[in-house]
mmCIF file of the N, C-alpha and C atoms, coordinates in Angstrom:
data_MODEL
# 
_entry.id   MODEL 
# 
loop_
_atom_site.group_PDB 
_atom_site.id 
_atom_site.type_symbol 
_atom_site.label_atom_id 
_atom_site.label_alt_id 
_atom_site.label_comp_id 
_atom_site.label_asym_id 
_atom_site.label_entity_id 
_atom_site.label_seq_id 
_atom_site.pdbx_PDB_ins_code 
_atom_site.Cartn_x 
_atom_site.Cartn_y 
_atom_site.Cartn_z 
_atom_site.occupancy 
_atom_site.B_iso_or_equiv 
_atom_site.pdbx_formal_charge 
_atom_site.auth_seq_id 
_atom_site.auth_comp_id 
_atom_site.auth_asym_id 
_atom_site.auth_atom_id 
_atom_site.pdbx_PDB_model_num 
ATOM 1   N N  . UNK A 1 1  ? -7.347  15.185  -1.042  1.00 0.00 ? 1  UNK A N  1 
ATOM 2   C CA . UNK A 1 1  ? -6.482  14.624  -0.040  1.00 0.00 ? 1  UNK A CA 1 
ATOM 3   C C  . UNK A 1 1  ? -5.703  13.453  -0.645  1.00 0.00 ? 1  UNK A C  1 
ATOM 4   N N  . UNK A 1 2  ? -4.437  13.380  -0.334  1.00 0.00 ? 2  UNK A N  1 
ATOM 5   C CA . UNK A 1 2  ? -3.578  12.337  -0.879  1.00 0.00 ? 2  UNK A CA 1 
ATOM 6   C C  . UNK A 1 2  ? -3.751  11.034  -0.105  1.00 0.00 ? 2  UNK A C  1 
ATOM 7   N N  . UNK A 1 3  ? -3.627  9.945   -0.819  1.00 0.00 ? 3  UNK A N  1 
ATOM 8   C CA . UNK A 1 3  ? -3.587  8.623   -0.199  1.00 0.00 ? 3  UNK A CA 1 
ATOM 9   C C  . UNK A 1 3  ? -2.133  8.288   0.059   1.00 0.00 ? 3  UNK A C  1 
ATOM 10  N N  . UNK A 1 4  ? -1.831  7.900   1.284   1.00 0.00 ? 4  UNK A N  1 
ATOM 11  C CA . UNK A 1 4  ? -0.453  7.559   1.625   1.00 0.00 ? 4  UNK A CA 1 
ATOM 12  C C  . UNK A 1 4  ? -0.249  6.056   1.544   1.00 0.00 ? 4  UNK A C  1 
ATOM 13  N N  . UNK A 1 5  ? 1.010   5.674   1.455   1.00 0.00 ? 5  UNK A N  1 
ATOM 14  C CA . UNK A 1 5  ? 1.316   4.246   1.459   1.00 0.00 ? 5  UNK A CA 1 
ATOM 15  C C  . UNK A 1 5  ? 0.908   3.640   2.803   1.00 0.00 ? 5  UNK A C  1 
ATOM 16  N N  . UNK A 1 6  ? 0.985   4.435   3.863   1.00 0.00 ? 6  UNK A N  1 
ATOM 17  C CA . UNK A 1 6  ? 0.549   3.950   5.176   1.00 0.00 ? 6  UNK A CA 1 
ATOM 18  C C  . UNK A 1 6  ? -0.955  3.680   5.182   1.00 0.00 ? 6  UNK A C  1 
ATOM 19  N N  . UNK A 1 7  ? -1.731  4.502   4.496   1.00 0.00 ? 7  UNK A N  1 
ATOM 20  C CA . UNK A 1 7  ? -3.182  4.280   4.417   1.00 0.00 ? 7  UNK A CA 1 
ATOM 21  C C  . UNK A 1 7  ? -3.480  2.892   3.843   1.00 0.00 ? 7  UNK A C  1 
ATOM 22  N N  . UNK A 1 8  ? -2.814  2.557   2.760   1.00 0.00 ? 8  UNK A N  1 
ATOM 23  C CA . UNK A 1 8  ? -3.089  1.287   2.092   1.00 0.00 ? 8  UNK A CA 1 
ATOM 24  C C  . UNK A 1 8  ? -2.578  0.123   2.922   1.00 0.00 ? 8  UNK A C  1 
ATOM 25  N N  . UNK A 1 9  ? -1.368  0.234   3.449   1.00 0.00 ? 9  UNK A N  1 
ATOM 26  C CA . UNK A 1 9  ? -0.809  -0.845  4.266   1.00 0.00 ? 9  UNK A CA 1 
ATOM 27  C C  . UNK A 1 9  ? -1.692  -1.075  5.495   1.00 0.00 ? 9  UNK A C  1 
ATOM 28  N N  . UNK A 1 10 ? -2.164  -0.010  6.109   1.00 0.00 ? 10 UNK A N  1 
ATOM 29  C CA . UNK A 1 10 ? -3.057  -0.144  7.266   1.00 0.00 ? 10 UNK A CA 1 
ATOM 30  C C  . UNK A 1 10 ? -4.355  -0.841  6.883   1.00 0.00 ? 10 UNK A C  1 
ATOM 31  N N  . UNK A 1 11 ? -4.894  -0.495  5.741   1.00 0.00 ? 11 UNK A N  1 
ATOM 32  C CA . UNK A 1 11 ? -6.120  -1.136  5.261   1.00 0.00 ? 11 UNK A CA 1 
ATOM 33  C C  . UNK A 1 11 ? -5.896  -2.628  5.000   1.00 0.00 ? 11 UNK A C  1 
ATOM 34  N N  . UNK A 1 12 ? -4.731  -2.961  4.502   1.00 0.00 ? 12 UNK A N  1 
ATOM 35  C CA . UNK A 1 12 ? -4.429  -4.365  4.221   1.00 0.00 ? 12 UNK A CA 1 
ATOM 36  C C  . UNK A 1 12 ? -4.395  -5.215  5.484   1.00 0.00 ? 12 UNK A C  1 
ATOM 37  N N  . UNK A 1 13 ? -4.217  -4.581  6.638   1.00 0.00 ? 13 UNK A N  1 
ATOM 38  C CA . UNK A 1 13 ? -4.243  -5.316  7.898   1.00 0.00 ? 13 UNK A CA 1 
ATOM 39  C C  . UNK A 1 13 ? -5.586  -6.005  8.124   1.00 0.00 ? 13 UNK A C  1 
ATOM 40  N N  . UNK A 1 14 ? -6.637  -5.552  7.465   1.00 0.00 ? 14 UNK A N  1 
ATOM 41  C CA . UNK A 1 14 ? -7.950  -6.195  7.565   1.00 0.00 ? 14 UNK A CA 1 
ATOM 42  C C  . UNK A 1 14 ? -7.944  -7.578  6.936   1.00 0.00 ? 14 UNK A C  1 
ATOM 43  N N  . UNK A 1 15 ? -6.992  -7.794  6.018   1.00 0.00 ? 15 UNK A N  1 
ATOM 44  C CA . UNK A 1 15 ? -6.954  -9.048  5.262   1.00 0.00 ? 15 UNK A CA 1 
ATOM 45  C C  . UNK A 1 15 ? -5.731  -9.899  5.564   1.00 0.00 ? 15 UNK A C  1 
ATOM 46  N N  . UNK A 1 16 ? -4.643  -9.249  5.957   1.00 0.00 ? 16 UNK A N  1 
ATOM 47  C CA . UNK A 1 16 ? -3.352  -9.912  6.088   1.00 0.00 ? 16 UNK A CA 1 
ATOM 48  C C  . UNK A 1 16 ? -2.671  -9.541  7.393   1.00 0.00 ? 16 UNK A C  1 
ATOM 49  N N  . UNK A 1 17 ? -1.698  -10.348 7.757   1.00 0.00 ? 17 UNK A N  1 
ATOM 50  C CA . UNK A 1 17 ? -0.835  -9.979  8.872   1.00 0.00 ? 17 UNK A CA 1 
ATOM 51  C C  . UNK A 1 17 ? 0.300   -9.129  8.308   1.00 0.00 ? 17 UNK A C  1 
ATOM 52  N N  . UNK A 1 18 ? 0.385   -7.903  8.771   1.00 0.00 ? 18 UNK A N  1 
ATOM 53  C CA . UNK A 1 18 ? 1.411   -6.969  8.326   1.00 0.00 ? 18 UNK A CA 1 
ATOM 54  C C  . UNK A 1 18 ? 2.410   -6.814  9.467   1.00 0.00 ? 18 UNK A C  1 
ATOM 55  N N  . UNK A 1 19 ? 3.680   -6.950  9.148   1.00 0.00 ? 19 UNK A N  1 
ATOM 56  C CA . UNK A 1 19 ? 4.698   -6.872  10.193  1.00 0.00 ? 19 UNK A CA 1 
ATOM 57  C C  . UNK A 1 19 ? 4.770   -5.461  10.777  1.00 0.00 ? 19 UNK A C  1 
ATOM 58  N N  . UNK A 1 20 ? 5.125   -5.365  12.046  1.00 0.00 ? 20 UNK A N  1 
ATOM 59  C CA . UNK A 1 20 ? 5.303   -4.047  12.657  1.00 0.00 ? 20 UNK A CA 1 
ATOM 60  C C  . UNK A 1 20 ? 6.358   -3.213  11.927  1.00 0.00 ? 20 UNK A C  1 
ATOM 61  N N  . UNK A 1 21 ? 7.381   -3.867  11.404  1.00 0.00 ? 21 UNK A N  1 
ATOM 62  C CA . UNK A 1 21 ? 8.424   -3.150  10.673  1.00 0.00 ? 21 UNK A CA 1 
ATOM 63  C C  . UNK A 1 21 ? 7.856   -2.490  9.413   1.00 0.00 ? 21 UNK A C  1 
ATOM 64  N N  . UNK A 1 22 ? 7.019   -3.222  8.704   1.00 0.00 ? 22 UNK A N  1 
ATOM 65  C CA . UNK A 1 22 ? 6.398   -2.664  7.499   1.00 0.00 ? 22 UNK A CA 1 
ATOM 66  C C  . UNK A 1 22 ? 5.489   -1.494  7.859   1.00 0.00 ? 22 UNK A C  1 
ATOM 67  N N  . UNK A 1 23 ? 4.723   -1.643  8.919   1.00 0.00 ? 23 UNK A N  1 
ATOM 68  C CA . UNK A 1 23 ? 3.853   -0.543  9.354   1.00 0.00 ? 23 UNK A CA 1 
ATOM 69  C C  . UNK A 1 23 ? 4.662   0.691   9.729   1.00 0.00 ? 23 UNK A C  1 
ATOM 70  N N  . UNK A 1 24 ? 5.771   0.488   10.440  1.00 0.00 ? 24 UNK A N  1 
ATOM 71  C CA . UNK A 1 24 ? 6.622   1.622   10.817  1.00 0.00 ? 24 UNK A CA 1 
ATOM 72  C C  . UNK A 1 24 ? 7.227   2.296   9.598   1.00 0.00 ? 24 UNK A C  1 
ATOM 73  N N  . UNK A 1 25 ? 7.725   1.487   8.656   1.00 0.00 ? 25 UNK A N  1 
ATOM 74  C CA . UNK A 1 25 ? 8.320   2.062   7.446   1.00 0.00 ? 25 UNK A CA 1 
ATOM 75  C C  . UNK A 1 25 ? 7.265   2.809   6.636   1.00 0.00 ? 25 UNK A C  1 
ATOM 76  N N  . UNK A 1 26 ? 6.051   2.273   6.572   1.00 0.00 ? 26 UNK A N  1 
ATOM 77  C CA . UNK A 1 26 ? 4.976   2.934   5.838   1.00 0.00 ? 26 UNK A CA 1 
ATOM 78  C C  . UNK A 1 26 ? 4.588   4.250   6.510   1.00 0.00 ? 26 UNK A C  1 
ATOM 79  N N  . UNK A 1 27 ? 4.564   4.258   7.838   1.00 0.00 ? 27 UNK A N  1 
ATOM 80  C CA . UNK A 1 27 ? 4.222   5.476   8.562   1.00 0.00 ? 27 UNK A CA 1 
ATOM 81  C C  . UNK A 1 27 ? 5.262   6.566   8.327   1.00 0.00 ? 27 UNK A C  1 
ATOM 82  N N  . UNK A 1 28 ? 6.511   6.181   8.238   1.00 0.00 ? 28 UNK A N  1 
ATOM 83  C CA . UNK A 1 28 ? 7.599   7.143   8.037   1.00 0.00 ? 28 UNK A CA 1 
ATOM 84  C C  . UNK A 1 28 ? 7.790   7.551   6.573   1.00 0.00 ? 28 UNK A C  1 
ATOM 85  N N  . UNK A 1 29 ? 7.157   6.836   5.666   1.00 0.00 ? 29 UNK A N  1 
ATOM 86  C CA . UNK A 1 29 ? 7.365   7.065   4.241   1.00 0.00 ? 29 UNK A CA 1 
ATOM 87  C C  . UNK A 1 29 ? 6.640   8.322   3.745   1.00 0.00 ? 29 UNK A C  1 
ATOM 88  N N  . UNK A 1 30 ? 7.291   9.081   2.885   1.00 0.00 ? 30 UNK A N  1 
ATOM 89  C CA . UNK A 1 30 ? 6.632   10.250  2.291   1.00 0.00 ? 30 UNK A CA 1 
ATOM 90  C C  . UNK A 1 30 ? 5.800   9.900   1.050   1.00 0.00 ? 30 UNK A C  1 
ATOM 91  N N  . UNK A 1 31 ? 5.742   8.630   0.677   1.00 0.00 ? 31 UNK A N  1 
ATOM 92  C CA . UNK A 1 31 ? 5.064   8.217   -0.556  1.00 0.00 ? 31 UNK A CA 1 
ATOM 93  C C  . UNK A 1 31 ? 3.559   8.442   -0.460  1.00 0.00 ? 31 UNK A C  1 
ATOM 94  N N  . UNK A 1 32 ? 3.028   9.136   -1.471  1.00 0.00 ? 32 UNK A N  1 
ATOM 95  C CA . UNK A 1 32 ? 1.582   9.320   -1.631  1.00 0.00 ? 32 UNK A CA 1 
ATOM 96  C C  . UNK A 1 32 ? 1.229   9.098   -3.100  1.00 0.00 ? 32 UNK A C  1 
ATOM 97  N N  . UNK A 1 33 ? -0.062  9.039   -3.379  1.00 0.00 ? 33 UNK A N  1 
ATOM 98  C CA . UNK A 1 33 ? -0.484  8.905   -4.772  1.00 0.00 ? 33 UNK A CA 1 
ATOM 99  C C  . UNK A 1 33 ? -0.284  10.201  -5.547  1.00 0.00 ? 33 UNK A C  1 
ATOM 100 N N  . UNK A 1 34 ? 0.036   11.277  -4.864  1.00 0.00 ? 34 UNK A N  1 
ATOM 101 C CA . UNK A 1 34 ? 0.274   12.561  -5.525  1.00 0.00 ? 34 UNK A CA 1 
ATOM 102 C C  . UNK A 1 34 ? 1.735   12.759  -5.922  1.00 0.00 ? 34 UNK A C  1 
ATOM 103 N N  . UNK A 1 35 ? 2.655   12.064  -5.226  1.00 0.00 ? 35 UNK A N  1 
ATOM 104 C CA . UNK A 1 35 ? 4.076   12.312  -5.491  1.00 0.00 ? 35 UNK A CA 1 
ATOM 105 C C  . UNK A 1 35 ? 4.845   11.098  -6.013  1.00 0.00 ? 35 UNK A C  1 
ATOM 106 N N  . UNK A 1 36 ? 4.152   9.973   -6.246  1.00 0.00 ? 36 UNK A N  1 
ATOM 107 C CA . UNK A 1 36 ? 4.842   8.765   -6.704  1.00 0.00 ? 36 UNK A CA 1 
ATOM 108 C C  . UNK A 1 36 ? 3.972   8.055   -7.741  1.00 0.00 ? 36 UNK A C  1 
ATOM 109 N N  . UNK A 1 37 ? 4.407   8.101   -8.986  1.00 0.00 ? 37 UNK A N  1 
ATOM 110 C CA . UNK A 1 37 ? 3.609   7.541   -10.083 1.00 0.00 ? 37 UNK A CA 1 
ATOM 111 C C  . UNK A 1 37 ? 3.360   6.046   -9.923  1.00 0.00 ? 37 UNK A C  1 
ATOM 112 N N  . UNK A 1 38 ? 4.364   5.306   -9.487  1.00 0.00 ? 38 UNK A N  1 
ATOM 113 C CA . UNK A 1 38 ? 4.201   3.860   -9.311  1.00 0.00 ? 38 UNK A CA 1 
ATOM 114 C C  . UNK A 1 38 ? 3.155   3.540   -8.249  1.00 0.00 ? 38 UNK A C  1 
ATOM 115 N N  . UNK A 1 39 ? 3.210   4.256   -7.145  1.00 0.00 ? 39 UNK A N  1 
ATOM 116 C CA . UNK A 1 39 ? 2.224   4.039   -6.091  1.00 0.00 ? 39 UNK A CA 1 
ATOM 117 C C  . UNK A 1 39 ? 0.834   4.441   -6.568  1.00 0.00 ? 39 UNK A C  1 
ATOM 118 N N  . UNK A 1 40 ? 0.747   5.512   -7.330  1.00 0.00 ? 40 UNK A N  1 
ATOM 119 C CA . UNK A 1 40 ? -0.542  5.952   -7.878  1.00 0.00 ? 40 UNK A CA 1 
ATOM 120 C C  . UNK A 1 40 ? -1.185  4.834   -8.697  1.00 0.00 ? 40 UNK A C  1 
ATOM 121 N N  . UNK A 1 41 ? -0.379  4.102   -9.475  1.00 0.00 ? 41 UNK A N  1 
ATOM 122 C CA . UNK A 1 41 ? -0.900  2.981   -10.264 1.00 0.00 ? 41 UNK A CA 1 
ATOM 123 C C  . UNK A 1 41 ? -1.403  1.852   -9.373  1.00 0.00 ? 41 UNK A C  1 
ATOM 124 N N  . UNK A 1 42 ? -0.680  1.562   -8.276  1.00 0.00 ? 42 UNK A N  1 
ATOM 125 C CA . UNK A 1 42 ? -1.131  0.536   -7.337  1.00 0.00 ? 42 UNK A CA 1 
ATOM 126 C C  . UNK A 1 42 ? -2.468  0.925   -6.704  1.00 0.00 ? 42 UNK A C  1 
ATOM 127 N N  . UNK A 1 43 ? -2.603  2.193   -6.315  1.00 0.00 ? 43 UNK A N  1 
ATOM 128 C CA . UNK A 1 43 ? -3.845  2.657   -5.694  1.00 0.00 ? 43 UNK A CA 1 
ATOM 129 C C  . UNK A 1 43 ? -4.999  2.523   -6.685  1.00 0.00 ? 43 UNK A C  1 
ATOM 130 N N  . UNK A 1 44 ? -4.771  2.937   -7.903  1.00 0.00 ? 44 UNK A N  1 
ATOM 131 C CA . UNK A 1 44 ? -5.827  2.854   -8.925  1.00 0.00 ? 44 UNK A CA 1 
ATOM 132 C C  . UNK A 1 44 ? -6.230  1.398   -9.168  1.00 0.00 ? 44 UNK A C  1 
ATOM 133 N N  . UNK A 1 45 ? -5.237  0.522   -9.296  1.00 0.00 ? 45 UNK A N  1 
ATOM 134 C CA . UNK A 1 45 ? -5.529  -0.900  -9.525  1.00 0.00 ? 45 UNK A CA 1 
ATOM 135 C C  . UNK A 1 45 ? -6.277  -1.493  -8.332  1.00 0.00 ? 45 UNK A C  1 
ATOM 136 N N  . UNK A 1 46 ? -5.861  -1.147  -7.120  1.00 0.00 ? 46 UNK A N  1 
ATOM 137 C CA . UNK A 1 46 ? -6.504  -1.658  -5.914  1.00 0.00 ? 46 UNK A CA 1 
ATOM 138 C C  . UNK A 1 46 ? -7.958  -1.187  -5.858  1.00 0.00 ? 46 UNK A C  1 
ATOM 139 N N  . UNK A 1 47 ? -8.187  0.083   -6.148  1.00 0.00 ? 47 UNK A N  1 
ATOM 140 C CA . UNK A 1 47 ? -9.546  0.625   -6.144  1.00 0.00 ? 47 UNK A CA 1 
ATOM 141 C C  . UNK A 1 47 ? -10.434 -0.034  -7.192  1.00 0.00 ? 47 UNK A C  1 
ATOM 142 N N  . UNK A 1 48 ? -9.818  -0.502  -8.277  1.00 0.00 ? 48 UNK A N  1 
ATOM 143 C CA . UNK A 1 48 ? -10.562 -1.167  -9.343  1.00 0.00 ? 48 UNK A CA 1 
ATOM 144 C C  . UNK A 1 48 ? -10.692 -2.672  -9.128  1.00 0.00 ? 48 UNK A C  1 
ATOM 145 N N  . UNK A 1 49 ? -10.225 -3.158  -7.957  1.00 0.00 ? 49 UNK A N  1 
ATOM 146 C CA . UNK A 1 49 ? -10.422 -4.562  -7.609  1.00 0.00 ? 49 UNK A CA 1 
ATOM 147 C C  . UNK A 1 49 ? -9.384  -5.522  -8.128  1.00 0.00 ? 49 UNK A C  1 
ATOM 148 N N  . UNK A 1 50 ? -8.289  -5.017  -8.678  1.00 0.00 ? 50 UNK A N  1 
ATOM 149 C CA . UNK A 1 50 ? -7.293  -5.915  -9.260  1.00 0.00 ? 50 UNK A CA 1 
ATOM 150 C C  . UNK A 1 50 ? -6.580  -6.791  -8.238  1.00 0.00 ? 50 UNK A C  1 
ATOM 151 N N  . UNK A 1 51 ? -6.593  -6.411  -6.977  1.00 0.00 ? 51 UNK A N  1 
ATOM 152 C CA . UNK A 1 51 ? -5.906  -7.195  -5.951  1.00 0.00 ? 51 UNK A CA 1 
ATOM 153 C C  . UNK A 1 51 ? -6.879  -7.872  -4.987  1.00 0.00 ? 51 UNK A C  1 
ATOM 154 N N  . UNK A 1 52 ? -8.156  -7.888  -5.315  1.00 0.00 ? 52 UNK A N  1 
ATOM 155 C CA . UNK A 1 52 ? -9.157  -8.460  -4.415  1.00 0.00 ? 52 UNK A CA 1 
ATOM 156 C C  . UNK A 1 52 ? -8.909  -9.934  -4.117  1.00 0.00 ? 52 UNK A C  1 
ATOM 157 N N  . UNK A 1 53 ? -8.455  -10.672 -5.093  1.00 0.00 ? 53 UNK A N  1 
ATOM 158 C CA . UNK A 1 53 ? -8.245  -12.106 -4.908  1.00 0.00 ? 53 UNK A CA 1 
ATOM 159 C C  . UNK A 1 53 ? -6.903  -12.432 -4.270  1.00 0.00 ? 53 UNK A C  1 
ATOM 160 N N  . UNK A 1 54 ? -5.954  -11.524 -4.322  1.00 0.00 ? 54 UNK A N  1 
ATOM 161 C CA . UNK A 1 54 ? -4.630  -11.787 -3.770  1.00 0.00 ? 54 UNK A CA 1 
ATOM 162 C C  . UNK A 1 54 ? -3.999  -10.513 -3.219  1.00 0.00 ? 54 UNK A C  1 
ATOM 163 N N  . UNK A 1 55 ? -4.498  -10.031 -2.084  1.00 0.00 ? 55 UNK A N  1 
ATOM 164 C CA . UNK A 1 55 ? -3.947  -8.807  -1.506  1.00 0.00 ? 55 UNK A CA 1 
ATOM 165 C C  . UNK A 1 55 ? -2.488  -8.970  -1.060  1.00 0.00 ? 55 UNK A C  1 
ATOM 166 N N  . UNK A 1 56 ? -2.046  -10.221 -0.886  1.00 0.00 ? 56 UNK A N  1 
ATOM 167 C CA . UNK A 1 56 ? -0.655  -10.472 -0.506  1.00 0.00 ? 56 UNK A CA 1 
ATOM 168 C C  . UNK A 1 56 ? 0.315   -9.935  -1.559  1.00 0.00 ? 56 UNK A C  1 
ATOM 169 N N  . UNK A 1 57 ? -0.052  -10.036 -2.807  1.00 0.00 ? 57 UNK A N  1 
ATOM 170 C CA . UNK A 1 57 ? 0.795   -9.508  -3.883  1.00 0.00 ? 57 UNK A CA 1 
ATOM 171 C C  . UNK A 1 57 ? 0.917   -7.993  -3.747  1.00 0.00 ? 57 UNK A C  1 
ATOM 172 N N  . UNK A 1 58 ? -0.196  -7.325  -3.472  1.00 0.00 ? 58 UNK A N  1 
ATOM 173 C CA . UNK A 1 58 ? -0.163  -5.874  -3.294  1.00 0.00 ? 58 UNK A CA 1 
ATOM 174 C C  . UNK A 1 58 ? 0.744   -5.506  -2.124  1.00 0.00 ? 58 UNK A C  1 
ATOM 175 N N  . UNK A 1 59 ? 0.624   -6.219  -1.014  1.00 0.00 ? 59 UNK A N  1 
ATOM 176 C CA . UNK A 1 59 ? 1.472   -5.921  0.144   1.00 0.00 ? 59 UNK A CA 1 
ATOM 177 C C  . UNK A 1 59 ? 2.943   -6.093  -0.207  1.00 0.00 ? 59 UNK A C  1 
ATOM 178 N N  . UNK A 1 60 ? 3.277   -7.159  -0.899  1.00 0.00 ? 60 UNK A N  1 
ATOM 179 C CA . UNK A 1 60 ? 4.686   -7.369  -1.296  1.00 0.00 ? 60 UNK A CA 1 
ATOM 180 C C  . UNK A 1 60 ? 5.176   -6.261  -2.210  1.00 0.00 ? 60 UNK A C  1 
ATOM 181 N N  . UNK A 1 61 ? 4.348   -5.822  -3.125  1.00 0.00 ? 61 UNK A N  1 
ATOM 182 C CA . UNK A 1 61 ? 4.737   -4.725  -4.025  1.00 0.00 ? 61 UNK A CA 1 
ATOM 183 C C  . UNK A 1 61 ? 4.948   -3.428  -3.238  1.00 0.00 ? 61 UNK A C  1 
ATOM 184 N N  . UNK A 1 62 ? 4.073   -3.170  -2.280  1.00 0.00 ? 62 UNK A N  1 
ATOM 185 C CA . UNK A 1 62 ? 4.213   -1.966  -1.463  1.00 0.00 ? 62 UNK A CA 1 
ATOM 186 C C  . UNK A 1 62 ? 5.460   -2.031  -0.588  1.00 0.00 ? 62 UNK A C  1 
ATOM 187 N N  . UNK A 1 63 ? 5.748   -3.218  -0.066  1.00 0.00 ? 63 UNK A N  1 
ATOM 188 C CA . UNK A 1 63 ? 6.983   -3.390  0.723   1.00 0.00 ? 63 UNK A CA 1 
ATOM 189 C C  . UNK A 1 63 ? 8.199   -3.117  -0.141  1.00 0.00 ? 63 UNK A C  1 
ATOM 190 N N  . UNK A 1 64 ? 8.141   -3.498  -1.410  1.00 0.00 ? 64 UNK A N  1 
ATOM 191 C CA . UNK A 1 64 ? 9.249   -3.195  -2.326  1.00 0.00 ? 64 UNK A CA 1 
ATOM 192 C C  . UNK A 1 64 ? 9.414   -1.687  -2.532  1.00 0.00 ? 64 UNK A C  1 
ATOM 193 N N  . UNK A 1 65 ? 8.307   -0.953  -2.561  1.00 0.00 ? 65 UNK A N  1 
ATOM 194 C CA . UNK A 1 65 ? 8.392   0.505   -2.682  1.00 0.00 ? 65 UNK A CA 1 
ATOM 195 C C  . UNK A 1 65 ? 9.034   1.140   -1.449  1.00 0.00 ? 65 UNK A C  1 
ATOM 196 N N  . UNK A 1 66 ? 8.765   0.531   -0.315  1.00 0.00 ? 66 UNK A N  1 
ATOM 197 C CA . UNK A 1 66 ? 9.319   1.073   0.929   1.00 0.00 ? 66 UNK A CA 1 
ATOM 198 C C  . UNK A 1 66 ? 10.820  0.806   1.003   1.00 0.00 ? 66 UNK A C  1 
# 
């Protein structure tokens, strides 16, 4: 099963305030870890704990993808 950008943005809501606009754009986005190499790298890094100390950076990077 593919991980979507919406999956990650939704998960980040546990740590950060995510704007409704970002959530809507993520929900409408076709980006997954199967069809976007850049997003696949973010998912891998996130799973390996690279953004544990600063999830805000990950959210900003994902917003840039959107």
